[in-house]
N, C-alpha and C positions, 0 to 999 in steps of 0.2 A: 674677859667680858662677864656680864652678869648671867646667872642661870637662865633668866628669861630669854636671853639671846640664844642659848644652846637648845633649850627645850621648846619653848613657845614659838620661837622663830620658825622651826622646821615642822611644827605640828599644826596648831590651830591657824596660825597666820598664813601658812602655805595654801590653805584651801580657798583663800580669797584671790589666789593668783589666776590670771587669765591663761589662755592657751599658750603653751611655750614649746620651744624646740626640744629642750633637754628632758622635760617630762618627769623629772625626779626631784623631790624635795632635797635629797642629799646632794644634788648637783650645785646647791648654793655655796658649798664649801670648796675651797681649792680651785682647780682648773675646770671644774664642771663635771658633767656626766660623760665619762669616757666611752666612745663608740668605735674606736679603732679596731681593725681586724674583725669587723662584723659582716663579712661577705657571706652570701647565701651558702656557698660551699662549706665554709668553716663553721658557721653557727648551726647549720642543719645537722652537723655531726658532733655537736656538743662543744665545739671549739678546737677539735684536734686538727693539727696541721704540721707539727714538727716532724712526725714520722710518716706523713702522708705524701706518697708519690702517686699521682694519678696514673691509672692504667691506660688512659686515653691521651691522644696527641694534642688535645685542644685546651687543656687546663694548665694555667701557670700559677704556681704557688709563690705568693709574695711573702707570707709569714716566715717560711724557711726557704730562702732563695736557692738552696742546694737541691731542692726536691723537684727538679724540672728535667730529669733525664729523658723522659718520654715525650716531652713537649716538642712538636714539629711544625705546627701550623701558626698562622697569624690569628690572634684572638682579640676581639673587642668585647668588653663586658660593660653593661649598663645595669645598675641595680638601684632599687628604691626600697625604703623601709617604712612601714606603718606601725607605730607604737600605740598600744592601748593599755593604760595603766589604771589600776583600781586601788585607792588608798583608804586606809582606816587608821584611826588613832583613838585611844581612850580619853584623850583630852577633849572634853565636851561631847564624847561619843560621835565624832565627826567622820563622815565618809565623803569621798569625792572620786570622780572619774575624769581622766584626761586622755587626749589623743593628739597625735602629731604624725605628719608624713614628711619625709625628706629624702633627697638624693644621697645614697650612702656609698656609692662606689662607681668610679669611672676608671677603666684600665685598658691598656693596650700592651700586648706582648707579641714577640716575634723571635724566630731563631736567627742568629747571626751565622751559625755554622752547625755542623752535626754535633759539636760538643759545647758550643757557647750559645746561651739563650738570654734574652733581655726582656724586661718588662717595665712599663711606666704606669703609675697609678696615682689617683687623687681620692682622698676620703676626708670627711670631717672627723677630727680626732676627739674633740670634746666640745661641749657647748653649755651655756647657762642662760636662762631667761626667766626672770621672776619679778613680780611687782606685788609686794605684800604689805598690808597695814595691820598691825596688831595693837589693840587698845586695851587699857586696864583702868577701871573706874574704882576709886577709893570711896570709903564711907562718907567722907566730907564733900563728895561731889567732884573732886579733882580727877581729871582724865589725863592719863599718860598715853601718848601715841608713839609707836615705833613704825617707821616706814622703811621697808627694805626693798631695794631695787638692784637688779643685776642683768647684764646682757653680755653678749660676745660669743665668738666661735673661734676655736683653735683648730686650724686645718693642717693637714699633712700631705706632702707630695713625696713620692718614692721613686727611685730608679734602682732596679735590681738586675744583677748579672749572675748567671749560673754557669759553672764549668764542670763537665763530666770527665773525671780523671780516667776511669775505666768502667767495666760493666758493673762493678760493685760500689765504687766510691765517687762522690761528687761534693763540690764545695760551692758556696754562693756568697755574695755580698750585696747588701741593700743599703743605699744612702737615704737617710730620712731628713726631710726639712719640715719643721713645724713653724707656723707663723699665724699671728692673729692678735686680737686685743680682747681683754676681759675687764669688765667694769662692775664694781660693787659700790653701793651707796646706802648708808644707814642714817636716817633723819629722825631726830627725837624732838618732841615738843610736848608742852603740858598746858592745860587751861581748866577753869572751873566756871561755875554759874555766875559768879560775881565779877570775874575779870577774865579776859581772854588774851592770848598772846600768839602772834604769828612769827615770833622769833624762833628760828630753827637752829638746832645744833646738829651739824652734818659731819659724818665720817665717810670720806670718799677714797676709794682705792682704784687705781688704774694700772693694769699690767699690760705692758707692750712686750710681746714674746716673739723672738726669733731664735730658734734653737736647731742645732744640727747634730746628728749622731749616725752611727753605723750599726747594722745588724749582720753578724757573721754566722753562717750556717754550714753544717756538714751533715752528710747522710751516707748510710751504708744499706745496701739491699742485696740479699742473696736469693736467687730464684732457682728452685729445683725443677729442671726442665722435664723430668719424668712425671711429676705430680702437679706441676704448675703452681706449687705452693711457694710463698715468698715471705721472708722475714725482713723487716725494715727497722732501722734505728736512726734517729735524727736528733740533732741538738742545735740550739741557737744561743747567741749572746749579743746583747746590745750595749755598746760602749762608745767612748770618745765624745762625750757631750761638749759642745762648744756653742757659744751664742752670746747674745746681749739682751738679757731679760730685765727690763727696767720696771720697777714698781714705784709709782708716785702716790703718796698718802697725804691727805689733807684733813685736818680737824678744824672746823671753823663754825662761826655763827653768822646767820644771814636771814634776809627776808626775800621772798619772791616778788618781783615787780610786775608780773603778768599772770593772767589766769591760768595759762598752760603750765606754769611753774617751771620755766626753763631759763629765765633770766634772774640772776641773783643780784641783790642790792644791799648796800651797807654791810658787805662781808668783812668779818674780822677774823684773822687767822690766829688760831690757838696753838696749833702744832703742824709742822709740815716736814715731810721726810721724802727722800728719794734714795732707793737702794738698787743695786744691780746684782744679778746672779747668773751663773753659768751651769747650774746643776738642777734645772727644773725637772728634767726627765732622766732620772738616774738609771743605774744598771738594771737590766732585765735578763733573764735566762730561762731556757725551756729544754726539757728532755722528753722524748717520746719513743715508744716501741709499738710496732704494728705487725700484724700477721694476716695473710689472706690467700686467696686463690685467684690467679690471673684472669681478669675480665669477668669475674663472677662475684666475689665478695671480699671485704676487707674490714678489719677491726683494729682499733688502736687505743692505747692509754697514754696520757700525757700529764706532766707536772710542770706548771709555770710558776716563776718567782719574779716579783717586782719589788725593788727597794722603795720604801716610802719617800715621796717627794716633799720638799718644803716650799711653802709659798707664803708671801706676806698678805695679810688679810685684815683690814681695818686697823692698821698700825701695829700689828703684832705678827710674829711668825708662827704658823701652824705646822706641826710635825705630824705627818701621816705615817701610819704603821706599815710594815712590810706586808705585801699581798701574796697569798698562795692560792693557786687554783688547780684543782684536779678535774680532768676531763676524760671522757671515754665515749667512743662512737665509731661509726663506720658507714659502709654502704653495701647494697646488695643489688645485683643485676640478674634477673631470672634466666633469660636466654635471649641474647640480642639477635640470634639467627632465626628466631621464630617470627617470621613476617606475617603469619596468620593472626597473631595476637599482639596488638600494639603494646599492651601493658607488660608483656614479657620483655620488651625492649626499653622499659622505663627504669632509670636508676633510682633506687629508694635509699634515702639517708636517714640516720637515726643517731641520737647521742644524749648525753647528760653531763652535768658539771656541778661542782661545788666550789665556791670562792670565799675566802676570808677577805673582806673588804679592807681598804686602807683607812677608812674612816672609823673613829672610835669616839662615841659620845656618851657622857655620863657613865663611863666604865664599860660600855656595851659596844662590841664590834658590830658594824653594819655589814652582815654577811649576805650572800646571794647564792641561790641554787636554781637549777632549771632543767627541763628536758626539751628536746627538739626533734624535728623530723623535717623531711623535705623530699622533693622529687626533681628529676631532670626529665622533661618531656621532649624527646628528640624531634627535630624537624623531619619532614618527609624525606629530604635529601641527605640526612645524616647517615653515617656508617660507623662501624666500630673504630675506624681510624680517623674519622672526621666528625667528631661529636659536637654538633651545634644544637641548641635547643632553648626552650623556656624553662627557667629555674624558679621553683617555688619553695619557700621555707616557712616553718612555723616554730615558734619558741614560746614555751610557757614557763614562768618562773616566779620566784618570790625573793624579795629583798627587804631587809630591815626587821623590826620587831615592835611589839606593842608595849614593851617594858619602858619604864621611866617616861611615859607620855610621848614616846617616839612613834614612828609611822611604820606600819606594815604595808608593803607595796607588792601587790600581785599584778602580773603583766602578761599580755599576749602580744607578741611581735609577729607581724606578717611581712614577708619579704618576697619581692618579685624581681626578676631580672632576665636579661637575654645574654647569651654567649654566642657570638657570631664567629665561626672559625673556618678558615679556608687557606689554601696555598696562595697567598697574596705576595706581591712584591718579588716574584720570581720569574725569571725569563724562561720561556718554553724552549726546550732543545729541538723539538719537532713540531711541525704544524700538522 
């Protein structure tokens, strides 16, 4: 594609976009703005999860399904995210602010036995929503107009099972189903003062996605009972991609026969293709190490790797580079037995991360880094073994760059959710 597509498309043109779900100009490429694993518990600690085994009995870890040795209660989680983004580009010195709010996580988890735990979850994996018009006027009065539109959401549903081998080792398996439709359209037209044309050259891409894979996890935790200090090591790998991902691409000329520009007339097909792929979401792997004090504090470091995916876009295949992410974070609980001071019973979370993004434009990688914090405000009836509460999270970060007329994105994400945990679905032995 022309350079104007690469640079102007995601810079000046983007700022004409209306409110969108994805909230990032870089979401216009590929499968959109990836939002998976953005639970409050994970993001508040910088994204660490691979070596994170909760000390409490009410928290189920989906990211590494092996890390649920302490989970004993039935848990229901409902979470929502509010994104606030602030964009700037050197292209015409343009600035913009965008906001969106969406339901980010629904999860149900419960123990099947003392060693086997299970969880079910739904999250939006990625989304895109943009409507951009970019115009260029030449010296002779000719106006070239590019209209870019995109929409769609890719969702994921998971079922995870954890098995505790002994006091130190555990394994887990998560089945992941991805489904949804992504749509992109680029329309080009030109006109001048002496003549006008409503003939449109359109490039349309439709991606119908149904993909399935597995995430295998393992964990090791050693607890010193004399000092209550513990060492945790965890690892995950995602593999076994199968599915039927169909991409339909059409290059045609046409006119619209209605004011809403939804009905095409006199369409002439220039090029039409249909391809299928089974490797939309390739291999991923993660390794983490953590250290802490039982029911008091925990700190972990984590390295994530994701192989770059390929996707058809406007009649050509885009290759996205491999992604690396370094995360560090943890939590701190002052003293849960101090009932005179409520804030001593609050769990405080903290973290930071750096990510080399999978998108590379004009030779520049679109990287991302941020810091995060959060709290768990326990309900009045909560205890150290039955932790239910209101969860709040805050993430501040930066993505992109001002180089090559690209976009610098600063963001503040706010998250709120509830974790309801209790001994449900169990028959009482005594009345």
